[in-house]
C-alpha positions, 0 to 999 in steps of 0.5 A: 895673337891668340895666345897673347889675350885681348887689349882694349884702347891705346894706353892698353895696347901701347903697354902690351906692346912696350912690355913685349918689345920695348919702348917706343923708337927703342931699337929692337934687334931681337924680332921684326913682323912682316905683313903681306898679302892684304885684301880690303873691302871699303864701304864708306867709313868702314872696311875689312881687311885679312891679310897675313903675318909672319913673326920673326925671332932670333934664333940661337945662331943670331939668325931670323927665325920664322916663330909665328905665323897666321891671318889677320882679321880686321875691322877699321874705321876712318876717323876725322880722315885716317884709318883706324883699327877697330878690331884685330882677330890674329888666327895663329896658324903655325904653331898653334896658339897651344904651341906658341905659349908652351914656346913663350914659357920655355924661352921665359924660363931659359931666360932667368 
């Protein structure tokens, strides 16, 4: 997500995910992430992909509430027979990156 900064390499990506979503395989009852409408163009061992995303969080009443939506722009590479994301750009649409930062800051302040 644009509002989330940039994370490069497996260790940095793992740390970012664990700091925001908890350790790997931990139950996550607070949010989930939907990815849809993928368009993938393959050229040998390289590919580009565009998809839409929707991030859902538990609302104040406990119901799933849409929180963030946008478009992913991915560059992929095939290494050793496995496809890996080389680069991902998240284009946040609703809310905008500035609006998302304000929402998350308010949620963090309310939780303290």
